[in-house]
C-alpha positions in Angstrom: 41.2 84.0 8.2 39.0 81.4 6.6 37.4 82.7 3.3 34.0 82.1 4.7 34.7 84.3 7.7 35.7 87.1 5.4 32.3 86.7 3.4 30.3 86.7 6.6 32.3 89.8 7.9 31.4 91.6 4.7 27.9 90.7 5.0 27.8 91.8 8.6 29.5 95.3 7.6 26.9 95.6 4.9 23.9 95.0 7.2 25.3 97.3 10.0 26.9 100.3 8.2 26.8 102.4 11.4 29.0 100.1 13.2 32.8 100.0 13.1 33.2 96.1 12.6 36.4 94.2 12.6 37.5 90.5 13.0 39.2 89.3 16.1 42.0 88.5 13.6 42.4 92.2 12.7 45.2 94.2 14.3 42.5 96.5 15.8 41.6 93.8 18.2 45.0 93.9 19.9 43.9 96.8 22.2 41.0 94.8 23.5 42.2 91.2 23.6 43.9 88.4 21.9 43.2 85.2 20.1 44.0 82.0 22.1 45.3 78.7 20.8 43.5 75.8 22.4 42.1 72.3 21.6 38.4 73.1 21.7 36.8 69.8 20.3 35.4 68.8 23.8 34.5 72.4 24.5 32.4 72.8 21.3 30.5 69.5 22.0 29.7 70.5 25.6 28.8 74.2 24.8 26.3 73.0 22.0 24.3 71.2 24.8 23.8 74.4 26.7 20.3 75.9 25.8 19.7 79.1 23.7 16.5 80.7 25.1 13.6 81.5 22.7 13.8 85.1 23.7 16.5 87.4 25.3 19.7 86.1 26.8 20.5 83.6 29.5 23.6 83.8 31.8 25.0 81.1 34.0 28.3 82.0 35.8 29.3 78.5 36.7 28.5 75.3 34.9 30.2 72.1 36.3 30.3 70.3 32.9 32.2 73.2 31.3 34.5 73.6 34.4 35.4 69.9 34.2 36.8 70.2 30.6 40.7 69.8 30.2 40.9 73.1 28.1 39.8 75.0 31.3 43.2 73.9 32.9 45.0 75.7 29.9 42.8 78.8 30.3 43.5 78.9 34.0 47.2 78.7 33.5 47.7 80.9 30.4 45.0 83.6 30.9 44.5 83.7 34.6 48.0 82.7 36.1 46.6 79.7 38.0 43.9 81.5 39.9 40.6 79.6 40.4 38.1 80.3 37.6 34.5 79.9 36.8 33.2 78.7 33.4 29.7 79.3 32.3 27.8 80.8 29.3 25.8 83.7 28.0 23.5 82.3 25.3 20.7 84.1 23.6 19.2 86.0 20.7 20.2 89.5 21.6 21.4 91.9 18.8 21.4 95.4 20.6 23.8 97.3 22.9 21.9 98.2 26.1 24.6 98.0 28.8 28.3 97.8 29.4 30.4 96.2 32.1 34.0 95.5 32.8 36.0 93.3 35.1 39.4 93.7 36.8 40.2 90.3 35.4 40.4 89.0 31.8 37.5 87.1 30.3 37.7 84.2 27.8 34.9 83.8 25.2 34.4 81.0 22.8 31.4 80.3 20.5 30.3 77.4 18.2 27.8 79.7 16.5 29.8 82.9 15.8 28.9 86.3 17.2 29.8 89.9 17.4 31.4 91.3 20.7 30.8 95.0 21.2 33.8 96.5 22.9 35.1 99.9 24.3 38.1 101.1 26.2 38.0 102.7 29.6 39.5 105.9 28.4 36.4 106.3 26.1 34.3 107.0 29.1 33.6 110.7 29.7 32.2 111.5 33.0 31.0 108.0 33.3 29.1 108.0 30.1 30.1 106.0 27.0 28.7 107.0 23.6 27.6 103.9 21.7 29.3 105.3 18.6 32.6 104.8 20.4 32.0 101.0 20.5 33.7 98.8 18.1 32.2 95.5 17.0 34.4 92.3 16.7 33.3 89.4 14.7 34.2 86.2 16.8 34.0 83.2 14.3 32.7 79.9 15.5 35.5 77.7 17.0 37.8 80.6 18.0 38.7 81.4 21.6 39.7 84.9 22.7 40.9 86.7 25.9 39.1 90.0 26.5 41.6 92.0 28.6 40.8 93.5 32.0 38.8 96.8 32.1 37.7 96.4 28.5 33.9 97.4 28.5 31.7 94.7 27.1 28.3 93.1 27.6 26.3 90.3 26.2 27.3 89.4 22.5 25.2 90.0 19.5 23.8 87.2 17.3 24.7 86.9 13.7 22.0 84.2 13.0 18.3 84.2 13.6 18.6 81.1 15.9 20.8 82.8 18.3 24.3 82.5 19.7 26.2 80.6 22.4 29.2 82.1 24.2 31.5 80.5 26.7 32.3 83.0 29.6 35.4 82.2 31.8 36.3 84.5 34.6 38.1 84.5 37.9 35.9 82.6 40.4 33.4 84.8 42.1 33.5 87.7 39.5 29.9 87.6 38.8 28.7 86.5 42.2 26.4 88.5 44.3 28.3 91.2 46.3 
């Protein structure tokens, strides 16, 4: 891990003492997902053009400019086994846990701003309730792509900077479409 990442992770831990906080490079992340190798230069340039709202978060499930990138072919093959995918984003200024969701497919996340993912495992649900203390935070440094495994509980990322976060969201096509 880059020394700057270590310093930022240390600062995040100091500012959030009640949160168990790891890096996506820590062994603890292996239960939730994995770090992906990919050429993300064009992805970074494109994701940086997607707006971060002044307040709250903004989600778009499918963005043609993202879906046209060559790296999506790699994600489609390596993560989704060739199934059709949608690529969009969740950008915002959020920094709290106020919901959780899961998918029966993996989710790819990538950021040029860095962020924290709050994650939990399905077995941590008790009678359909998840205690927020059971969530773990994972620092996703800028420029790193990860796969979040199916059924892992998650929701919108948390910012690590005042000016917000950007987060690529790649899912099996139709995952977040209306029922």
